[in-house]
N, C-alpha and C positions, 0 to 999 in steps of 0.2 A: 325841432323835437321831432320825432316817432309817433306819430296816431296813427291807431287802425294801417302798420305798413306803410306809411308813408312818412318822408322826411320834409318835414315843414322846415324850410332854414325864416327862421329866429331875429330878428333885427330890430338892434332899438338905436333909439333914437339919439344924437350927442350927447343931452343931458344926462340921462338913462346910461350911456357907458361912461359918465364922467361921475356917476354915483357909482355905479360896478366898482372902479378901476381906483375911486378912494378909499372905500371900503374893501379892498382887498388889498392895497401897497399897505398898512398896519399890519394887518391877521401876515402875511408875507414874511414881515418882521420880527412881528410876534414868532414865528413858528421856527426863524432864521437863527433869530440872538434871543436864549431864555436864560432862564433863573441861573442853570448848570453852565453856563458861558460866561458869567457875570460869574459865580464861582473859580471855577477854569480860571479866571483874569487874577484873581485874589491869591490862588492857593500857589499858582504859576506865581508869582511875583515874588512870594514870601519863603519861597522853596529860592531861588536868586538872592534873593536876600540871604540868604544862611553864604553860600555861595561863596560871596563879598566877602563876610567875615570870617569865611576859613582861610579864605585868598588873605588879605587882610592880615591876616591872624598869621600867617606864615610868613608871610615879605614883614612881616618885623621880628621873629624866631628866625629871620634868616639874618637879619643884619643883626640882631649878637652875635648869633654863632660866626657870622663875619669877624664883626670885632672884635669880637673876643679869641677867637684863633690864629688870625693872619695878620691882624692890629698892622698893616700896611694901604701903602696909600689908596692902594684898589677897593680895598674893603671901607673905608671910609667914603672912596665916592660913590660909592655902592650902597652905602647906609642912605645917604640924607633920603634920594627916591623912595628906597625900601620900607623907610620909619614914615614919610610926611604922609605919599600915595595910600599905604595900606593902615594908617590909622583914620584915613578919609574914605579908606575903603570899610572899618569895619564899623562908624562910623552912620552911614548911611546905609550900611545891612540895616545893622542895629534899628537903624532907623524906619524903615520900610518893614521890618521884622514885626516888630511891636505891636504895628497900626494894620500889619493885612486882615486880618482876623476880625477883627471892628467893623472893620472897613466893609469885606466883605458880608457882613452878618447885616450890616445897615443898607445895602444896596440892593441885598435879595431881598430884604425886607421893602424896601422902598419901589422894588420892582410890579409887585402887585397890588399893595397898601396907599402906597404916596409917590407915583409916578413924575409928581412934580420938582419931588427932590431932585432925582436922576435929572431932569429937563435944566435946573437951574444953578444948581448947587455941583453932579458930577459934572456934567460934559465943560462946564467955565474949569470947572478944576482938572481937568485930563486935557483942554486946548493950552492953556497955564502946561501943565506936563513936557504935553508936547513940543509947547514953547521951547525948555529950557531942556528938553533933551537936542534940538537944536546947537543952542550955543554950548553943550556939552560935548557935542558930538565934533566939532572944530578947536575944542580947547582940546582934547582929546586926540586930535590926527596935530597940533599944531606937537603938545607936548612928545608926542615918536619923533617926529620928523627932528626935532633940537637934537632928541635923545640920539638918534642916529647920522645924524650931524657930527655931534660928537663923539662919538666911533668911529667915525669913517676919520674926522682931520687928526684924532691925536692914537689912532690905534695903533703907532710903530714906535714911540713917544714913551722911551720909560719914565721921563723926569715928569711928561703931564696924564700918568694913569690915571691917576686921580681921574682926572674931566673922563678917560674912556671909561673907568668904571662909573664915573656919576650917567654919563651918557647912557650907559649898559641894561642899567638899573632903571632910568627914565622910559625906554621905550619897552622896555619888556613891559614894565605896570603900565604903559601909557594903553599898550596895544591888548592888554588881558581890560582893559578894563572897557575899552572902543567895544573889543569885539561883544562881550559884557549886555555891553547897553543897546546895543545894534539891536539886538536880540531882546528887551527888555523895548523898545526901543520903535519895533515893529511889531510886540503884542499890545503894546497900547492904541498904534495905530487901529486893530481892529477894532480889541474896545472902545475905543471912541467910535470908530464906525456902526457900528455895530448898535449903539447907544442912538447915534443923529440919525440911524436909520429906522429904531423904533419908536421915536419921539416926533420924528417933522412931520 
């Protein structure tokens, strides 16, 4: 410190340094991870869930159009992945969309009024969510590869055009889901890291 134009070097013993660091770390994370970060996370979740619903709806509509206007083996092959994965996208999107606002309000309130809820409920929930993302990621990669292989194997055979259509639609739907879930997983990891740093 500066005293009478003389610079004094202040030294702390190890116990004082430990106390200062322990006080600083929670303050640091509280500054870096705030209620606005919680709000941004759930707003982004809601926005992506809406995108999931739109993509799923478009996939189902495309399947109907293909079936009505083409009525051939290619259309019938594409129909199955478009409808099945499209319905899954719609259901997942609706589920996340309906929960996002309530979760955002509850977690923002808990940030100030009930931090124990964040630690005892929200962090374990997010850990489970992140584990599920790993399973989902490998499932989507597997579906994409299966679809790509089917496209490659049956690309020149008119007799097996059904499987070409099936593989093409499967690969496209799996790739779209993989991309969206990639961003959701990254966003979830940032949110989880922020909560963990704040409360631990």
